[in-house]
N, C-alpha and C positions, 0 to 999 in steps of 0.2 A: 539613372542613378541607381546603384546597388544598395541592398538593405544595409550593408555595413556603413555606407555613407549616410543613410537616413539615420541610423542609430547614433552616428557621431553627433548629430544634432540634440540628442538627448543626453549627451556625455557618456555613452556606452560604445565600446569599441570591440565587441565580440560578434562573430557571424551567427545568426539565428538559423533555426531549423523549423520546418513546418509542424504545426501543433493542432491537435483537436479535429473535429469533423463538422464545424459550423458551415452554414450554407449562405451566409450573407457576406461577412467580412473575410479578408485573408488573414490567418492568424499564425504567428510564428512564436517560438520560445527562445529566449536567450538565456543560455547556461552560465551565468555569472553567479556571483554571491553577494547580495540576493539574487534570485532569477526574475526576469522580466518577461512579460507578454508584448509582443509588437503586432500591431493590427493595422491594415490598409482598409479605411472605411469605404464601404460601398456606396459611392454617390449616386448610382441609380435608384437605390432604396432611400437613402438618407440624403436629400438633395441640398441640405444646408448644414454640412458638418460643423462650422463654428456655432450655430445655434444649438445644436445636438450636444456638443461638448460644453457649452455654457450650462445647459441643464444638469449634466452630469456632475460638473465641478461644484455647482451650487448645491446639488443634493448630496454628494459624498462629503463635502466639507461640513454640512449641516449634520450628517449622520455621525462624522467623526467626533464632533463636539458632544453629541447626545451620548455616544458609546463612552467616550472618556469620563463624562460626567457620572455615568452609571458604574465606573469601575472596570470597564471592558477594555479591550485591545483594538483601537482604531485600525492598526496596521494589519490586522487579521480579520476584522469583522466588517469592513467596507473596503472598496476599491481605492488604490492610491495611485493617482496618474502623475506621470513625470511632466515636468515643465521643459519645453525646448528652449533652445538658446536665445529665442526672440521674445520669450516670455509667455507664449501660448501653450496650452496643454495638447497641441498637435504641431505637426510640421507639414508644410505643403512643398512637395518636390517640383523639380523643373516642368514636369508634364501636368501639374495640377492635381496630383493624387494627394490625399489627406492621410497622414500616418499619426498614430498615437502609441504611447508606451505606458504600461502600468506594472506595478509590482505583482509578482506571482505569489499566490498564497499556498504555502507548503502544508503538508499533513492532512490533506482533504482528498475527497473522491467526488465524483460527478456521475450521477446515474440517468441513464437514458430512458429505462424502462422500470416500471414499478415491480420489484420482486417481493416486497413485504410492505404491508399497510403502514409499519412504523417508519419507513421512508418518508411517506406522505405526511405523517404526523410531525416529523422534525422539520421537513420542508415547509409545512404549513405554519409552524411556529415562526420560522424565520421570516416568511411573508408577512404574517401578522405583526411581527415586532418591527419590520420594515415599514408596514403602514402606520403603526402606533408612534414610532419615533419621528415620522413625517407628518403627523396630524395637524401640526401647527405651523407647517411650512407653507408659504404663500403660494398655493398651486397656480393661481392665476398669472404669475410671474414667469412660468414656463412656457417654452415654445412647444407647438405641436410638431413633433418630428415627422410624423406622418399625419397629414391633416385628416380629421374626421374618421380616424382609424376604427373605432368601436362606435360610431354613429349608426346605430341599427336601423333608424328610420332611412337614412341615406343608402345604407346597404340593401335594404328591401327595395327602394326606388331603382337602385343600379340593377337589382335582380330583374325587376319588371321590365326594365329598358333592354337587357339582354334577351329575355324572352320575346319581346316585340320585334326586335331587330333580327334575331335568330340567324346570326351570321354564318353558322356551320350547317344550318338545315337540320339540326339534331332535335330541336324542340318537339317535333312530332313523336319522337321516341320515347320522351320522358314526361309525358302529360301527368302521370300519377305523382311524380316527384315535384313537379312545377305546382300542382294543386296543393301538395303538402305544405309548401311555403305560402301559397297564397291564403291558405285557410288560417294561418298564424300571423296575419298582417298586424293585427292589434297588439300582439306581444311585443313587437318590434319598437313600438313607441314609449312603453312603460317606463324604462330607465332613463332614456333621453329626456323625456318630458318631466320626470321627478327631479332631475338636476336642473332643467331650465326654470322650473316654478319654485325651487329651492326647498322641495321636500326631503332632498338628501344632499349632503354637501359635496362640493367639487374637492376632490382630493389629488394628492400626488399619486399617480399609479404606475406600475411596472409595466404592464400591457404584454408581457411574455412570460407568464408564470408556470413554465413547464418545469418538471422536477430537476432537469439537468441545470437550471439556472439558479439553484441553491447548492453551494459547496457544503458537502457533509463532512464532519471530522471522520478520518479514516479508523480511528479507535473507538469513539463512542457513539458514531452515527448521528450525532446532534447536527443541526443546521449552524453553519458558521458564517457564511457571507452570501449575500444575495448578488449576483452578477448579471451581466448582459443588460446594461442600463441604457441602451440606445433609444429605446421606446418609452423612456420614463417622461410622462408628460400629465397635464391635467385630465382627470377622468373620474371614475367612480370605483371605490374598492370592490363593487359587485363585478366589475369587469375582471379583476385579478382573481378573485375567488372563483367565479364561474369559469374562467378559461382554464384555471389549474385542474379543475375537476372534469371539465371536458376532456382533457388528456388523462388525467390520473384516475378517473372513475370509469374509463372503458375497460371491457374485459379483453379487448383485443387490439390488433394494430388499426390504425386510420384508415387503411386501404384494404382491410380484410374482405375478399369477396364472398365469403360463407357468412351470412348475416346470422345464422344460428349460433355462431361463435361470438356475438356482440350483444352485450346487455350493460346496464349500469351497475357497478359493484358497489353495493350499500356499505360493505366493510370499509372500502377505500374512502367512500363518501364521509362516514362517520369519524375515521381516523384523521382525516384532513380538517374537517370541522372542528373537531376537538382541539387540535393544535392551534388552529387560526384563532379561534375565540378565546383560548387561554392567554394569548398575547394581546389580542385586539381589544383593549378596554374602551376604546373612543367609539365603537360601533353604535350607531343611533337605532331606535326602535324600528324605523321605516326601513333602514338598510338590513336589519335582522329579518324583517317580514319578506324582503325580496331576496334573501340570500339563496335559498334553494332554487327559486324561479331563475335566479341568474345563470345557473349552470345550464339550464334548458335554453335560455336565451342565446348563450355564447355558443352552444352547440348549433342551434338553429342558424345563427349568423354564419358560422364556419361552413356548415352544410350548404346553405344558399350561395355562399362564395364559389365553392367547389362546382355546385351545379351551373351557376352563371358562367363560370370558365369553361365548363364542358360545352355549353350552348354557344359560347362565343368562339369556340375552336381552340381551346387550350393554349391561351395567349398569356396567362399570368403564372399559374403553377407549373412547375416542371412536372412532366409526365413521362412514364416509362412505356406506356402502352395506350392504344386509343381510348379505352375505357377507365383509364386511371381515375380521372376526376369523378366520373360517375360512380365507381366504387367508393371512393372517399365521401361523396355526398350521402350515399345509401347508409354507410355506417353511422354517420352523423344523425340521419333521420331515425335510424333504427334506436339510437341512444334517446333522441328526444321523446319518441313515443313510449319508450320504457320509463323514462323519467316522469312523463305525464301520468302514467299508471301508479307510480310511486310517489307521487308529490305530496299527498297528505302525510305519509310516513317520513318523508324527508323533512318536511316542516316540523313535525312532532319532534324529531331528533334535534334539530337546530334549536328550538326552544328548550328542550330538556338540557342541552349542553350549555346553552347560554343562561338558564335558570331564570328566564322571564319570557 
């Protein structure tokens, strides 16, 4: 079935063209008025598309009501998915592939690299507002689209298993990197246990808070709409904040082989933290206490996953050369070490911005 036939099920009859550079779903744009985005959902990553779309529809409809009540524009400030002719927010073709369509947001830009801390400030305000509006959404009603995605205790155990099995025979080559993770085992339990014992609330979390998942107004630079909601599920706001600065706080690329070019950029950290806390009035004292730590935790988690994949023989992450995952893990560990050296300063900045 061609894409034009797929689109007819959404009452659209214009041939789409490829759009964007996403790594998970196949994405196309439909040049009608208004414009639409068409996506084929990657079932290898998201094994239960109906459950994922149930999450997305619940959250976007909830956001639309909050935005409308605040005098905003729901059509621009949250995604609006089309309903197929069978009443579902997706269409299943004859080969079992899942497709969805949503309205394109005009007058915005998407940034893949941080060129100015103000970009992070505006993105942080958007993510903080996203969290704030969803603070009273029943998070426990959401499906886990990727089970135990940020369960850092499980991630640590997976890492240990990879080292023990040593499928590639590479473990002997990376003893220092392995020890780096093992020395920080206790860190991996802190947030997971705090959720389990009720010290911090279970919230609706985005779980992929890269800069390019906030659409910025092309004229003002302000955050307009949080996108890429496939991993919206129950979790901690610490995951969203921490992962955003794992990416946005680095001085270089994730796979930079020259570690002298990698450090944690405090100016970016302060800009993001300021924007996030300006909007997120619902943050608790315990979440505030763990805010700076969460950046280290998410960076450690990511680095350990890169290292585990290197030891497993590069079976999960796409690589361009044999040492690619090793370069990736080393940048993350360099950032972790730098954050540890700066943690007192980071905590002081958090509390100064929060005013408590």
